[in-house]
N, C-alpha and C positions, 0 to 999 in steps of 0.2 A: 378366091371369091372376090367379086367386085364389092368395094366399100363405097357407099354413097356419102357425100358430105353431110346431108341432113334430110329431113322429111320432105322439104320442098323439092329437092332434087329427085327424090323417088317419085313424087307426083308428076313432075315434068317428064320423066323418062317413061313411066309405066301407065299413067292415067288409069289407075286400077279400078275395076268394077267391084272387086272384093276387098275386104280389109287387108291391110299389110302390117305385119308385126315387124317393128324395127328393133334390132338387137344391138347393144353396145358392149362388146366384149371388154373394152377398156374400162368401163364403169364397174363391171363385175370383178375384174382383176383388182382394181383399186380397193373395192370393198373387202375383198378377201385379204389383201395385204394389211388393211387397216385392222381387221380383227386379229390376224396373226401377230401383228406387231404391238397391239395395244391391250387386248384382253389378257388379263393375268392368269391364263390357263389355256385349255384346249378348246377350240371352236369346232363344232360339228355343224355341217350344213343340213337343214331339214329339207329333205328332197321333195316333200309334198308341195313346197312353195312354188317350185318350178322344176320339173324332172327332165328338162332338156339335157340330153347327153352332152351337147356342146357346152352348156353352162357348167355341168358337173366337171368337165375336163378343165375348163378355165379356172374354176375354183381350186381344183386339185393342183394344177400347175402353179398356182399362186399361194400355196401353203395350207389349204384346207384339206387335210388328209383323212379326216373322219366324217362319216355321213350318217345322219339319222334317217333310217328307213322305217316305214310304217306298215308295209305289206310285203308279201313274198314277191309280188310283181315289182315293187321298188327295189327289193334285194337283187333280183335278177338284172334289172335295168342298170343299177349302180355298179354291180359287179362287172357287167360287160363294158360300161362306159369308162370306169376307172378301176381296172382290175387290181391295182396296187393298194387301193384304199382300205381302210378299216370301216366295216359296216356295223352299225349298232341298231338292233331291232327294238325301237322305243315305244311301239304301240303296246299298251298294257293288256290288250285282249287279242290273242292270236290263236289260230288253229294248231292242233298238234302236228299236222302235216306240214304247215308252214314253218314251224319251229324246227322240225326235223330236217327239212330241206336246207333251211338257213344255216343250221349248225353243221350238218354232215357234208353238204355239197358246196356251200359258199363260205365256210370258215367264220361264220358269225358266232362270237362268244359272248357278246353283251346283249342282255335282254332286260326290259323293264316289266314290272308287275305291280298290282295293287291288291291282290287277294292271295290267300293260301291256295285256292284252286288253281290259279295261274302258275304259282310256284311249282306245284305238283306236276302240272302239265309240262312245264319247261324241263324239270328234272327227268321225267319219263322220256320225253322226246329226244333229249340229248344223250341218253344212255346208249351204250353199245349193244351189239346183237346178243351178248350174254347177260344183259341187264345191269352191267356195271355202270354206276353213275359217272358222269363227266366230272373231271377234277379241275377244269380250267374255266368254269363259268364265271362271268362277271355280271352280277345281278344288281339291279337298282329298284328300290321300292319307291313308287311314286306317291307323294304326299299331296293331299288336297290343300290348296292355298287360295287366298282371295284373288279375284280379278277386278277389284273395285277401281284400280287405276288404269285398266285396259279399255280400249275402244271396243274390243270383241272379247267376251268372256269365254274362258275355258275352264271354269271352276266346277261345273255341275256333272260332267260326264265321267271323268277319270280321277283317280287319287283316293287313297285311304284316309279316313278321318284321323286327326291327331290322337284321339282317344284310343284308337286301335293300332296305331303305327308301331308302337313299341314291341308288341307281341309279334307282328309280322317281321320286323327287323330281326328279332331274335331267332325266329324259325329260319328265315332266309340265310342268315349268317352260317348256319349249319350245312348249307348246300352249295356254297360258292367259294371260290378262291379270293374273291374281291367284291366287297359290298359297298353300294352307294345309295344315296338318297337323291331323288330328282323331283322336280315340280315344274309347273308352268303358270306364270302370273297372268296369262292372257295375251292376246295379240295387240300390238301397238300400245304398249304400256307407256303412259305419258309422264310418269314420275319415277325416278330411281327408288323412291320409298317403297314401291311395290316389292322390290327385292329385299328390303330391310324386313318388312313384315313376314315374308316367306321364310327368310333365313332364321328369324326368331322362332318360327314354328318348327323348322328343322332342328334347331337347338333343343327344343323341348322334347321332340321325338327321340333324339339320340340319348338325351339324359334319361328318358324313361326306359329305353332299351338296354342301356349300359353295354353296348357292343362296340367293337372297333369298326370305324367307318373309313373306307379307303378313298372315297370320291364323293363330291357334291356336284350335282348337275343342276344349274339354275334355269335350264330350259331356254325357251325363246322369249318373245315379247319385245325385243329391242326395236325401237320405232324408226320409221322413215318419215319423210316430210311430205305432207299433203296440204291442200288448201284448208285453212283454219285448224291445222294440226301442226304446231311448231314445237316439237319436243326439245328438252334440254340436250346438250351435246352428249354423245355416247360415252365420252370419257368420264362424265359424271356418274353414269351407270356403272362403269367398270370400277371406278374408285370405291363406290359404296359397296359393291359386291365383294371386292377384295378385302376391304376392311372388316366386314362382318364374317366372311369366310375364315379369315385368320383367327377370329375369336372363338370359333366353334371347337367343341371337345372331340377332335378327330385325330386320326393317325398323323404323326409328324410329317410323313411323306404323302399325305392325302392329296389327290388331284382335284382341280377345279375345272369343270366343263361348262359350256353353254351350247345352245342349239339354235342359232339364228337362222331364220328362213327369210322372212320379209326383208330384214336389214341387208342381207347379202344379195337378194335377187331383185328388189323393187326397182332399182335404177338401171337394171339390165335392159328393160324393154319399154317401148311405147307402141302406140297403135295408130295407124292412119285409117280413118273411116270417111265415107262419102255421105253427104246429105242427099237423101233421095226425095224428100218433100219437106216443105215448111208449112205449118199450120199455126199462125200466131206466134206464140213463144215456145212452140214445140217443134223439134226437129226430128224427122224420121231418118235414122242412120242405119248403116248396114252391119252393125254388130250390137250386141245388147245382153240381156239377162241370161241367155243361153249360150253366150259366147264369153269373150274376155272381160265383159263388163258385169259379170255376175255380182260382184260386191257393190257396184254402183246401184244395181237394182234391188238386191235383196237385203242389204244392210245400210243402204243410204250413203255409201262411201263417195266422197267428193274427190275426183281426180283432176289434176290440172289439165287445161285444154288451151289450144292455140289454133286459130284459123290459118290456113296455108295459102290463101289467095292474096294477091298483091293489090287488088282493086277494092278492098273493103275499107270504107272510110268512117262509118258511123261509130259513135261511142258504144262501149260494150253494154250488153243487156243480159238479163238472166234468162236462160233457156233450160227446158227439160228435154230429155231424149226419149224417143220410142225406138226399140230395136226392130229387126226385120221380120220377126215371126208373126204369126196371126194372133198371138196371145196378148190380151190387155196387160198381163203381168210383165210383159217385156217393156218395162217402163223404168226410166231413171230420172228421179225428181230433180237431182242436182241441188241447187242451181249451178249451171255451167255458164261461165261468163265469156261471151263471144260478141263480135261486132254486130250491131243491130241490123245491118244490111246483108247478113249471111243468107244464102238461098240454096235451092236445090242445085246439085252438081258441084257445090263447093266441097272442099276437103278440110278435115279437122285432124289434128294430132292430139291424142289423149295420152298423157304421160304417166310414168311411175306404175306401169302395169307388169313389171317383171315378176312380181310375186302374186300368185293366185289370179293371174290374168290368163295367159295362154294355157295354163294347167286346167282351167275350168271350162274351156271351150267344148261344146258339144256339136253334134250334127243335126239337132232338132229342127224339124220343118224344112230340111234340106239346106240349111245355112250352116256355116262353120268353116268353110275353106278360108285359108289365110296364107298368103305367101310370106316368107320370112327373108329379110335382107339385113345386112349389117350397115350401120351408119357411124360416122366418126365424131359427131358433135356431142355436146354434153347433155346429160339428162336434164329434165326441167327443174329438178331440185337435187341437192346432194348433201349427205352427211359427211362426205369423205374428201371433198375437194380442198379443204383447208381455208376457204375464203368465206365460210358461212358465219354470219354474225350471231352471237349468242342471243336467242330470243328474249332472254331475261334482262338484257341490257337496254337502257333507255337513252334516247338522244336528247331528252329534256334536261336542261341544265338549270338548276335552281341556285340563285345567288343568295347566300345566307348573310352577306355583310350588310 
């Protein structure tokens, strides 16, 4: 496959009418190695962040051997893309047919749940033809925790309340070979303290249940870097998690897991779009709310942008984007900072779209086609390059003498 040096080279060569997704295999490989080498446990990739088979293979080849799948379609996709991988079905609400296929056809042994009804469904679906229950299940009870430190909450849909967790852990213990507790602090958690609070809730649940716990899964939430979102270094998150995990009343050989999605995938991709029209401080571009920019439209996410033309000279101004469909909802407030003389037919690169970008694209209104190419340059921001300044440090020097 031809590898372009950067986005500008892609524009010069292709002059594309449709958006182009730029993939950086080297960035995904680096992110994978970082988690493998620095997280004090096992890292599972959350496939929903970006289910590209090529990305799954890159992550596996660089040490990510376990994958968090949330649907039977993801189970099938991941099993085909990385047949050697360990798949873990971590959606707490599954159909019996999906559980049965995952267990009996794809070798999935690990499932999450947050109700007795889901437990009963798993036990029944994994039994053999004679009704004998499986003896090799690895089951995780999902606990509801706070998302107050996250940019996107995941606190309301899944997870059992702490008051009820003890009973569910006791019942689940009777049906599995290996029992764990999992949670999710929300997407883009901006403080390591999010995990402190969650692990204290785990401690209380275990104490109430008085059962042997074989694994703690701290979920995802590990942040990437976006405009006006400068999180602490990931090493700080890992250190806090490890310290509080070690203090839990769990089995001496208990495992620690995490499920990064955004952190492993965000730096993998960016997007080239073309300006189709300018109306004051609004730019009409050829991707949007029904494409890779879903988060920019629906949750107000700010992505880094750069103009790809050599002849733009004006200082940067704040712009909003309209996507290509006929809907007024296809609007991205931003603001996105671009040269003030940007105009129709100019190209823009939008960065950090490897997570929940390409995965969210639809074909609504006939739009959605996007060529994919590989590029060799660096992503617009990185948690893993080794040259990032700690955002908590200041350049201001105060002389106290």
